[in-house]
Structure formats: C-alpha cells, structure tokens
C-alpha positions as CSV (number, residue, x, y, z in Angstrom):
1,M,-39.0,61.0,-128.8
2,A,-42.4,62.5,-127.9
3,K,-43.9,61.3,-124.5
4,R,-47.0,59.6,-126.6
5,D,-44.6,57.9,-128.8
6,Y,-42.6,56.5,-126.0
7,Y,-45.9,54.9,-124.2
8,E,-47.2,53.7,-127.6
9,D,-44.0,51.7,-128.2
10,Y,-43.9,50.5,-124.6
11,Y,-47.4,49.0,-124.8
12,D,-46.6,47.7,-128.1
13,D,-43.7,45.7,-126.9
14,Y,-45.2,44.9,-123.4
15,Q,-46.1,41.1,-122.9
16,P,-48.1,40.2,-119.7
17,P,-46.4,37.4,-117.7
18,K,-47.8,34.0,-118.6
19,R,-49.8,32.1,-116.1
20,S,-49.4,28.3,-116.3
21,R,-52.3,26.4,-117.5
22,W,-52.9,24.5,-114.2
23,K,-53.1,27.6,-112.2
24,T,-55.7,29.0,-114.4
25,V,-57.8,25.7,-113.9
26,V,-57.4,25.8,-110.1
27,L,-58.6,29.5,-110.1
28,L,-61.5,28.8,-112.2
29,I,-62.5,25.6,-109.9
30,V,-62.2,27.9,-106.8
31,D,-64.3,30.5,-108.3
32,I,-67.0,27.8,-109.3
33,L,-66.9,26.3,-105.7
34,L,-67.2,30.0,-104.1
35,M,-70.1,30.5,-106.3
36,I,-71.7,27.1,-105.3
37,I,-71.2,27.8,-101.5
38,L,-72.6,31.4,-101.8
39,A,-75.5,30.1,-103.7
40,A,-75.9,27.2,-101.0
41,V,-75.9,29.8,-98.2
42,I,-78.4,31.9,-100.0
43,I,-80.8,29.1,-100.4
44,L,-80.2,28.0,-96.8
45,C,-81.0,31.5,-95.5
46,Y,-84.1,31.5,-97.5
47,I,-85.5,28.2,-96.6
48,T,-84.7,28.6,-92.9
49,G,-85.2,32.4,-92.6
50,G,-88.1,32.3,-90.2
51,K,-86.5,29.7,-87.8
52,K,-86.2,31.0,-84.2
53,T,-83.0,29.8,-82.8
54,V,-82.5,29.3,-79.0
55,T,-79.4,28.3,-77.2
56,L,-80.1,26.2,-74.1
57,N,-77.7,25.9,-71.2
58,E,-77.2,22.0,-70.9
59,E,-76.2,22.3,-67.3
60,N,-79.7,23.3,-66.5
61,L,-81.4,20.4,-68.4
62,G,-81.2,17.6,-65.8
63,I,-79.7,15.3,-68.5
64,V,-79.3,11.8,-67.1
65,N,-76.1,10.0,-67.8
66,L,-75.8,6.2,-68.9
67,S,-74.2,5.1,-65.6
68,D,-77.2,6.5,-63.6
69,L,-79.7,5.0,-66.0
70,L,-77.9,1.5,-65.7
71,A,-78.0,1.7,-61.9
72,S,-81.7,2.7,-62.1
73,M,-82.5,-0.4,-64.2
74,A,-80.6,-2.6,-62.0
75,R,-82.8,-1.5,-59.1
76,D,-85.9,-2.0,-61.1
77,T,-85.2,-5.6,-62.2
78,G,-85.3,-6.7,-58.7
79,S,-81.6,-6.4,-57.3
80,D,-83.1,-4.3,-54.7
81,A,-86.8,-4.0,-53.3
82,G,-88.1,-2.7,-56.8
83,E,-90.5,-4.7,-58.7
84,T,-89.5,-6.3,-62.0
85,V,-90.4,-4.5,-65.0
86,E,-92.2,-6.3,-67.9
87,D,-90.0,-7.0,-71.0
88,P,-87.3,-4.7,-70.0
89,V,-84.8,-3.5,-72.5
90,E,-81.5,-5.5,-72.5
91,E,-78.5,-3.5,-70.9
92,E,-76.4,-4.3,-74.0
93,E,-78.9,-3.0,-76.1
94,L,-79.3,0.2,-74.5
95,I,-75.6,0.8,-74.2
96,R,-75.2,0.1,-77.9
97,K,-78.3,2.4,-78.9
98,W,-77.5,5.3,-76.4
99,T,-75.3,7.2,-78.6
100,E,-77.1,6.1,-81.9
101,I,-80.6,7.5,-81.1
102,T,-81.4,10.9,-80.4
103,N,-84.1,12.3,-78.4
104,I,-85.7,15.5,-78.9
105,A,-88.6,17.2,-77.0
106,F,-91.5,18.5,-79.1
107,F,-93.8,21.2,-77.7
108,G,-96.9,22.2,-79.3
109,I,-98.5,25.4,-78.0
110,D,-101.0,28.0,-79.1
111,S,-99.8,31.5,-78.3
112,T,-102.8,33.2,-80.1
113,D,-105.4,31.0,-78.3
114,E,-107.9,33.9,-77.1
115,Q,-110.1,31.4,-75.4
116,A,-107.4,29.8,-73.3
117,A,-108.3,29.9,-69.6
118,Y,-105.9,32.2,-67.3
119,G,-102.5,30.4,-66.9
120,D,-103.0,28.1,-69.7
121,K,-102.2,30.4,-72.7
122,N,-98.6,29.3,-72.9
123,R,-98.7,25.9,-71.5
124,S,-97.4,23.1,-73.7
125,D,-100.7,21.7,-75.2
126,S,-98.8,18.8,-76.6
127,M,-95.6,17.3,-75.2
128,I,-94.0,14.5,-77.5
129,I,-90.7,12.8,-77.3
130,V,-89.3,12.3,-80.7
131,S,-86.8,9.5,-80.9
132,I,-84.8,9.4,-84.1
133,D,-83.0,6.1,-85.1
134,Q,-81.1,7.1,-88.4
135,T,-79.5,3.6,-88.5
136,N,-82.8,1.9,-88.8
137,N,-84.8,4.6,-90.4
138,T,-87.2,4.9,-87.6
139,V,-88.9,7.7,-85.7
140,K,-90.8,6.9,-82.4
141,L,-93.2,9.6,-81.1
142,T,-94.2,9.1,-77.5
143,N,-96.8,11.5,-76.2
144,I,-96.5,12.5,-72.6
145,L,-100.2,13.2,-71.4
146,R,-100.2,17.0,-70.4
147,D,-102.4,16.0,-67.4
148,S,-99.6,13.9,-65.9
149,K,-98.9,15.0,-62.3
150,V,-95.2,15.1,-61.8
151,P,-92.7,16.9,-59.8
152,I,-91.3,20.2,-61.3
153,E,-88.3,21.7,-59.8
154,G,-89.1,24.9,-57.7
155,H,-92.8,24.2,-57.9
156,D,-95.3,21.9,-56.2
157,P,-96.1,18.6,-58.1
158,Q,-98.7,19.3,-60.6
159,K,-99.5,19.0,-64.3
160,I,-96.6,18.6,-66.4
161,N,-97.4,21.0,-69.0
162,G,-97.2,23.7,-66.2
163,A,-93.4,23.5,-66.5
164,Y,-93.3,25.4,-69.8
165,V,-95.0,28.2,-68.2
166,Y,-92.7,28.5,-65.3
167,G,-89.4,28.1,-67.3
168,G,-90.1,27.8,-71.0
169,A,-88.6,24.9,-72.9
170,E,-85.5,24.6,-70.6
171,L,-87.5,23.7,-67.5
172,A,-90.1,21.6,-69.7
173,I,-87.0,19.5,-70.8
174,K,-85.6,19.3,-67.4
175,T,-89.0,18.2,-66.0
176,L,-88.9,15.4,-68.8
177,N,-85.3,14.4,-68.1
178,Q,-85.7,14.2,-64.4
179,N,-89.0,12.3,-64.3
180,F,-88.2,9.9,-67.0
181,M,-84.6,9.6,-66.8
182,L,-83.8,10.9,-70.3
183,N,-81.0,12.6,-72.1
184,I,-82.9,15.2,-74.1
185,S,-80.8,18.2,-75.1
186,D,-82.8,19.7,-78.0
187,Y,-86.1,20.8,-78.6
188,A,-88.7,22.2,-81.2
189,T,-91.7,24.3,-80.1
190,V,-94.4,24.7,-82.8
191,D,-97.1,27.3,-82.7
192,F,-100.4,25.6,-83.7
193,A,-101.4,28.8,-85.4
194,G,-98.8,28.2,-87.9
195,I,-99.3,24.5,-88.4
196,E,-102.8,25.5,-89.5
197,H,-101.1,27.5,-92.3
198,I,-98.8,24.7,-93.2
199,V,-101.9,22.3,-93.6
200,D,-103.4,24.8,-96.0
201,L,-100.2,25.3,-98.0
202,L,-100.2,21.4,-98.5
203,G,-103.8,21.6,-99.7
204,G,-105.1,19.8,-96.6
205,I,-104.5,16.2,-95.0
206,V,-106.7,13.2,-95.3
207,I,-108.0,11.7,-91.8
208,D,-110.8,9.4,-91.1
209,V,-113.2,11.4,-88.8
210,T,-115.7,9.8,-86.6
211,Q,-119.3,11.3,-86.1
212,D,-118.7,12.5,-82.6
213,E,-115.3,14.4,-83.9
214,A,-117.2,15.7,-86.9
215,G,-119.9,17.2,-84.6
216,F,-117.2,18.8,-82.2
217,I,-115.6,20.4,-85.3
218,N,-118.7,21.7,-86.7
219,E,-119.7,23.4,-83.5
220,Y,-116.7,25.6,-83.5
221,V,-115.5,25.9,-87.1
222,S,-116.2,29.0,-89.1
223,E,-119.4,29.3,-91.2
224,G,-119.3,27.4,-94.4
225,N,-116.4,25.1,-93.1
226,T,-118.3,22.1,-91.8
227,I,-117.5,18.7,-92.4
228,S,-119.3,15.2,-92.3
229,A,-117.9,11.8,-90.7
230,G,-115.8,9.7,-92.7
231,L,-112.4,9.8,-94.8
232,Q,-112.2,13.7,-95.2
233,T,-109.6,16.1,-96.5
234,L,-109.3,18.6,-93.7
235,N,-108.0,22.2,-94.0
236,G,-105.9,24.0,-91.6
237,E,-108.7,25.3,-89.4
238,Q,-110.6,21.9,-89.2
239,T,-107.3,20.0,-88.6
240,M,-106.5,22.1,-85.6
241,L,-109.9,21.7,-84.1
242,Y,-109.6,17.9,-84.7
243,A,-106.1,17.8,-82.9
244,R,-107.4,19.8,-79.9
245,I,-110.7,17.8,-79.3
246,R,-110.8,16.5,-75.6
247,K,-114.3,16.9,-74.6
248,I,-115.9,14.0,-76.1
249,D,-113.6,11.5,-74.6
250,S,-110.1,12.2,-73.0
251,D,-106.7,13.4,-73.2
252,Y,-105.5,10.1,-74.3
253,Y,-107.6,10.0,-77.4
254,R,-106.6,13.7,-78.0
255,A,-103.0,12.5,-78.0
256,S,-103.9,9.7,-80.3
257,R,-105.5,12.4,-82.8
258,Q,-102.3,14.4,-82.6
259,Q,-100.4,11.6,-83.6
260,T,-102.7,10.9,-86.6
261,V,-102.3,14.5,-87.8
262,I,-98.5,14.1,-87.6
263,S,-98.7,10.9,-89.6
264,A,-101.2,12.6,-92.2
265,L,-98.8,15.5,-92.6
266,L,-95.9,13.1,-93.2
267,N,-97.9,11.3,-95.8
268,K,-98.8,14.5,-97.5
269,I,-95.3,15.7,-97.6
270,K,-94.3,12.6,-99.3
271,S,-96.1,13.6,-102.4
272,V,-94.7,17.1,-102.6
273,S,-92.5,17.7,-105.3
274,I,-88.9,18.6,-104.8
275,S,-89.3,21.9,-106.3
276,Q,-91.8,22.8,-103.5
277,Y,-89.4,21.9,-100.7
278,P,-87.7,25.3,-100.2
279,T,-91.0,27.1,-99.8
280,L,-92.4,24.3,-97.5
281,I,-89.4,24.3,-95.2
282,R,-89.4,28.0,-95.1
283,E,-93.0,28.1,-94.1
284,I,-92.6,25.2,-91.3
285,M,-89.6,26.9,-89.9
286,S,-91.6,30.2,-89.6
287,C,-93.6,28.6,-86.9
288,V,-90.8,26.8,-85.2
289,E,-88.6,27.8,-82.2
290,T,-85.8,25.2,-81.8
291,S,-82.3,24.8,-80.3
292,L,-81.3,22.6,-83.4
293,T,-78.7,24.2,-85.6
294,Y,-79.2,24.4,-89.4
295,S,-76.7,21.5,-89.9
296,E,-78.4,19.2,-87.5
297,I,-81.8,19.8,-89.4
298,W,-80.1,19.2,-92.7
299,D,-78.6,16.0,-91.2
300,Y,-82.1,14.6,-90.3
301,V,-83.6,15.7,-93.4
302,T,-81.1,13.9,-95.6
303,N,-80.4,10.9,-93.7
304,L,-84.0,9.8,-93.2
305,D,-86.0,8.2,-96.1
306,L,-89.4,9.6,-95.8
307,N,-90.6,7.0,-98.4
308,T,-89.7,4.1,-96.1
309,I,-89.5,5.7,-92.8
310,Q,-91.2,3.6,-89.8
311,M,-93.4,5.6,-87.4
312,V,-94.0,4.2,-84.1
313,N,-96.6,6.0,-81.7
314,N,-97.1,5.3,-78.0
315,T,-98.5,7.3,-75.1
316,I,-97.8,7.7,-71.5
317,P,-99.7,6.9,-69.4
318,D,-101.5,4.1,-71.0
319,I,-104.1,1.9,-69.0
320,Q,-102.6,-1.2,-70.7
321,Y,-99.2,-0.6,-69.2
322,E,-99.7,1.9,-66.3
323,T,-102.1,-0.5,-64.4
324,D,-102.0,1.7,-61.4
325,L,-103.1,4.8,-63.3
326,W,-105.5,7.0,-61.4
327,G,-107.4,9.9,-63.1
328,G,-109.4,12.5,-61.2
329,I,-109.4,15.7,-59.2
330,D,-106.6,16.2,-56.9
331,D,-106.2,18.2,-53.7
332,T,-105.6,21.4,-55.7
333,G,-108.8,21.1,-57.6
334,S,-106.9,20.2,-60.8
335,W,-108.0,17.2,-62.9
336,V,-104.7,15.0,-63.2
337,Y,-103.2,11.4,-64.0
338,V,-101.2,10.0,-61.2
339,Y,-99.1,7.0,-61.9
340,D,-95.7,5.3,-61.0
341,L,-93.3,7.4,-62.8
342,N,-90.2,5.0,-62.1
343,K,-92.2,2.2,-64.0
344,A,-93.3,4.6,-66.7
345,A,-89.8,5.6,-67.3
346,S,-88.7,1.9,-67.6
347,R,-91.3,1.3,-70.1
348,L,-90.3,4.5,-72.1
349,H,-86.7,3.1,-72.2
350,N,-88.0,-0.1,-73.6
351,I,-89.8,2.0,-76.2
352,I,-87.0,4.1,-77.2
353,Y,-84.2,1.5,-77.1
354,G,-85.8,-1.6,-77.4
355,N,-86.8,-3.6,-80.8
C-alpha cells in the first residue's frame, strides 16, 4: 500500500476519544468565568488607573489601642483629677463600634499653587477625619482646623498642617492619632487642582453664595467667570476659590465651606448615570494619593447607599464646645488656635462613636 493510501485509510477510521458532556459544560463555565474575571480586571485597571498607591508603615502612625483609650476616658470622667466631659460616649458603645467604624484621614493640598507662601506650598490646606459607619450608612466629616497648635513629633508645637510638610501623610496621620487618641491607619490626599477638573466634569455644583463670598471669588476669578450672590452653579475654578476663602471671616467658616463643597459634590454624583461611573471614578482617582487598596475602595463604594447616606459635619475647634479656645499670634509670630486637646479628643470620640 502506498504511504498516501495508508494515511487516508488511517484518518478515515480514526475516531477522537469522546469527552463526557459534563466535562464539556464545566470547561465552558470555566472559560466564561475566566473571561469575566479578565474583563473585570481590565475595567478595574481602567477606572483606577490614575490612583497613586502608597504603603504606610503602621508602626510609625501612633495608632492608639482601645485599652489606652478606655483608660484615658476613665481619667476624663472624674476618676482622677480630670474634669468631666459633657455627654461622653458610653464605654460599651465605644467598644461595640470600635471595629465597626473606620476612620480615614483626608488631606487637601494644592501642589500647583504658585502664590503659596514659602513653606506653605505642600501643607495640608484641609484636614478632615472621615468616619465611615457602613452598618448605619453614615459618614461623619470632622474638620480639624489647620491653625490648631499641637505637638508634632520631632518638632516644636505649631500649626497642625505643618506635619504634612515635615513627614508627608505618615507624620500627619501620626499627629492626628497622638493628639486626638485615634486609630487612623489609612488616608487619601487630594490635589485641589484635580478637584477643579472633577467639578467641571460633573457640570458644576450648586451652592448658595453670600454677597461677600461672591465678591471674593470675583476678585480672583479669570475674566468672564464672575458670579452673583445667591444660589449658583459653580464651575471648577469658582468652586476652588469658594472653598479656599478665609480673608472675609475665619478658618472656621472656611472649613464649613469645604464641607459644603463635599456635600454638593455628593449630591451631584447621585444624579450621575451608572454609565458615567467608570470615567468619573478614573478622573477622581487621577488626583488622589491613597493607602487604600482597590478592594477597600470597592467595598466602600458598594456598601454605602449614596441615595440614603447620612452626612454629619463637625469642626474642631468650635467655640460652642472648646470654651477655652484662644486664637491669636503666638510667640513664633504665627496666627494659631490654642485649646485643650484632651477635651477636644473626648468630644471627637463622642462625635465618631456616639449616636
């Protein structure tokens, strides 16, 4: 038989081994799952592609442990010489919520501010403790005013925003933890120049502007971008000027304006269609430096209901509560706020862990 005839007869008679139907189904399911996973990875890489991830050394963050906090609370409620704190959070309530609530430090900086005074360019212009309670769908924002005079490890007592200059987010978190007895281990730093872009991407945010605020914005805004007092839709440039106003009143009202911007942004995001989420998240992530992982961010996004979420705003110091508050020029020539940090820490714990 010729070689060609042999192989033709061989292939005519050849029958491939039969594969059981269940194995075929399993392999098909596996292939589909792999395709879904691959697609999810591609999407995740796209929407978080601009995120700058930083790994922190938790040993350098001054994180307080629960037993030390409870001991401090016992002293403040009069068991020693300390004064009683008004409406302190109950010990049982704090213990229950200690692991349920996550505290994250939020810093706002403007690394592109050409008008910043020497030494101020990379200071944390905003410092907010974000307390996330997924169980009750609540986010509490507590502004720590940047002029608060506090001890900073390795440096003389000074404005709290100096910590970011000396040691970046790590020292800034440590300063918060040590002075207010907190357990912050993560942070997010946002560049204001990027937020300006986000506001424009959303088509602006609605804010009720006073006459004085409008006057300040119009003094610095680019030509043809002036506004009037009243309910206004602010674009990115106008929003950033609004959030940084301090000359017409004080840092306390400045913090309040920043809280207003965050609330307005949240309200605007609620109206964004789901199809816009990937682009929006990617743009937001492009101006964020954070220690949070992709999975942690996804967990917060998916487990908080933006439509029913409760936002609670507070500020430290606040003359209503920090009754010993003093503001003025200190011996270094800087304008600072001085107040009892122990009492302020107790109030902060009540804000975070109380009802």
